[in-house]
N, CA and C atoms as a LAMMPS dump frame, in Angstrom:
ITEM: TIMESTEP
0
ITEM: NUMBER OF ATOMS
147
ITEM: BOX BOUNDS ff ff ff
-5.0000000000000000e+02 5.0000000000000000e+02
-5.0000000000000000e+02 5.0000000000000000e+02
-5.0000000000000000e+02 5.0000000000000000e+02
ITEM: ATOMS id mol type element x y z
1 1 1 N -291.924 -394.637 -60.709
2 1 2 C -291.502 -395.184 -62.019
3 1 3 C -291.032 -396.662 -61.74
4 2 1 N -290.805 -397.075 -60.505
5 2 2 C -290.424 -398.461 -60.318
6 2 3 C -291.52 -399.446 -60.769
7 3 1 N -292.793 -399.037 -60.708
8 3 2 C -293.831 -399.897 -61.231
9 3 3 C -293.688 -400.213 -62.631
10 4 1 N -293.436 -399.266 -63.437
11 4 2 C -293.279 -399.513 -64.844
12 4 3 C -292.063 -400.353 -65.239
13 5 1 N -290.976 -400.318 -64.454
14 5 2 C -289.791 -401.071 -64.642
15 5 3 C -290.076 -402.542 -64.261
16 6 1 N -291.039 -402.725 -63.407
17 6 2 C -291.331 -404.156 -63.005
18 6 3 C -292.212 -404.848 -63.998
19 7 1 N -292.767 -404.116 -64.929
20 7 2 C -293.643 -404.744 -65.916
21 7 3 C -292.879 -405.547 -66.978
22 8 1 N -293.552 -406.41 -67.685
23 8 2 C -292.809 -407.055 -68.728
24 8 3 C -292.587 -406.152 -69.952
25 9 1 N -291.624 -406.404 -70.779
26 9 2 C -291.361 -405.444 -71.913
27 9 3 C -292.622 -405.175 -72.843
28 10 1 N -293.424 -406.21 -73.057
29 10 2 C -294.578 -406.007 -73.844
30 10 3 C -295.563 -404.947 -73.126
31 11 1 N -295.747 -405.107 -71.844
32 11 2 C -296.644 -404.232 -71.145
33 11 3 C -295.99 -402.821 -71.101
34 12 1 N -294.726 -402.754 -70.967
35 12 2 C -294.005 -401.442 -71.013
36 12 3 C -294.337 -400.738 -72.326
37 13 1 N -294.246 -401.524 -73.431
38 13 2 C -294.539 -400.965 -74.723
39 13 3 C -295.971 -400.478 -74.875
40 14 1 N -296.888 -401.246 -74.279
41 14 2 C -298.348 -400.875 -74.279
42 14 3 C -298.54 -399.567 -73.513
43 15 1 N -297.859 -399.418 -72.345
44 15 2 C -298.022 -398.246 -71.538
45 15 3 C -297.429 -397.06 -72.28
46 16 1 N -296.311 -397.266 -72.95
47 16 2 C -295.647 -396.188 -73.68
48 16 3 C -296.509 -395.627 -74.837
49 17 1 N -297.103 -396.61 -75.564
50 17 2 C -297.945 -396.304 -76.762
51 17 3 C -299.205 -395.562 -76.264
52 18 1 N -299.776 -396.053 -75.139
53 18 2 C -300.926 -395.392 -74.586
54 18 3 C -300.654 -393.986 -74.103
55 19 1 N -299.533 -393.731 -73.49
56 19 2 C -299.114 -392.401 -72.998
57 19 3 C -298.897 -391.45 -74.176
58 20 1 N -298.237 -391.947 -75.222
59 20 2 C -297.98 -391.076 -76.408
60 20 3 C -299.341 -390.703 -77.131
61 21 1 N -300.167 -391.697 -77.191
62 21 2 C -301.508 -391.566 -77.757
63 21 3 C -302.324 -390.535 -76.96
64 22 1 N -302.242 -390.578 -75.651
65 22 2 C -302.91 -389.611 -74.851
66 22 3 C -302.347 -388.256 -75.051
67 23 1 N -301.083 -388.037 -75.089
68 23 2 C -300.481 -386.768 -75.429
69 23 3 C -300.915 -386.209 -76.715
70 24 1 N -300.863 -387.095 -77.769
71 24 2 C -301.285 -386.679 -79.063
72 24 3 C -302.761 -386.204 -79.108
73 25 1 N -303.671 -386.985 -78.437
74 25 2 C -305.051 -386.632 -78.353
75 25 3 C -305.248 -385.245 -77.664
76 26 1 N -304.469 -385.026 -76.643
77 26 2 C -304.595 -383.631 -75.955
78 26 3 C -304.073 -382.56 -76.893
79 27 1 N -303.058 -382.825 -77.679
80 27 2 C -302.537 -381.866 -78.62
81 27 3 C -303.574 -381.557 -79.718
82 28 1 N -304.171 -382.589 -80.174
83 28 2 C -305.221 -382.439 -81.284
84 28 3 C -306.403 -381.655 -80.828
85 29 1 N -306.817 -381.924 -79.574
86 29 2 C -307.993 -381.193 -78.983
87 29 3 C -307.583 -379.711 -78.827
88 30 1 N -306.402 -379.477 -78.3
89 30 2 C -305.932 -378.111 -78.011
90 30 3 C -305.862 -377.36 -79.299
91 31 1 N -305.242 -377.938 -80.345
92 31 2 C -305.096 -377.217 -81.636
93 31 3 C -306.485 -377.039 -82.32
94 32 1 N -307.37 -377.947 -82.125
95 32 2 C -308.667 -377.826 -82.7
96 32 3 C -309.431 -376.778 -82.149
97 33 1 N -309.288 -376.519 -80.816
98 33 2 C -310.058 -375.418 -80.141
99 33 3 C -309.271 -374.126 -80.247
100 34 1 N -308.156 -374.063 -80.756
101 34 2 C -307.387 -372.823 -80.896
102 34 3 C -307.926 -372.002 -82.074
103 35 1 N -308.077 -370.764 -81.874
104 35 2 C -308.542 -369.877 -82.968
105 35 3 C -307.464 -369.555 -84.046
106 36 1 N -306.241 -369.59 -83.555
107 36 2 C -305.094 -369.162 -84.442
108 36 3 C -304.693 -370.306 -85.374
109 37 1 N -305.108 -371.53 -85.055
110 37 2 C -304.663 -372.66 -85.776
111 37 3 C -305.837 -373.579 -86.12
112 38 1 N -306.099 -373.746 -87.399
113 38 2 C -307.301 -374.592 -87.788
114 38 3 C -306.775 -375.931 -88.28
115 39 1 N -307.208 -376.981 -87.628
116 39 2 C -306.797 -378.301 -88.026
117 39 3 C -307.536 -378.778 -89.273
118 40 1 N -308.737 -378.304 -89.363
119 40 2 C -309.533 -378.73 -90.586
120 40 3 C -309.979 -377.591 -91.336
121 41 1 N -310.076 -377.791 -92.615
122 41 2 C -310.662 -376.782 -93.507
123 41 3 C -312.003 -377.243 -93.87
124 42 1 N -313.035 -376.395 -93.568
125 42 2 C -314.405 -376.743 -93.869
126 42 3 C -314.757 -376.547 -95.273
127 43 1 N -314.876 -377.602 -96.019
128 43 2 C -315.206 -377.441 -97.433
129 43 3 C -316.619 -377.073 -97.682
130 44 1 N -317.465 -377.102 -96.63
131 44 2 C -318.888 -376.769 -96.828
132 44 3 C -319.031 -375.243 -96.826
133 45 1 N -318.101 -374.476 -96.308
134 45 2 C -318.267 -373.068 -96.351
135 45 3 C -318.059 -372.482 -97.771
136 46 1 N -319.062 -371.949 -98.319
137 46 2 C -318.929 -371.361 -99.693
138 46 3 C -319.176 -369.877 -99.605
139 47 1 N -318.082 -369.074 -99.363
140 47 2 C -318.228 -367.678 -99.242
141 47 3 C -318.27 -366.982 -100.65
142 48 1 N -317.579 -367.524 -101.611
143 48 2 C -317.638 -366.948 -102.918
144 48 3 C -318.525 -367.8 -103.812
145 49 1 N -319.269 -367.145 -104.718
146 49 2 C -320.186 -367.828 -105.58
147 49 3 C -319.755 -367.881 -106.966
């Protein structure tokens, strides 16, 4: 963690935003592949006519 503290404040902010974005991306992929939780509703499926 000493490496991050030696960075400038702007670079620390970039590293923090990239890390949060990576965690969010992993969460989205996990929830999208989960059968119990659907992230998207497919409007193309027409079961009732």
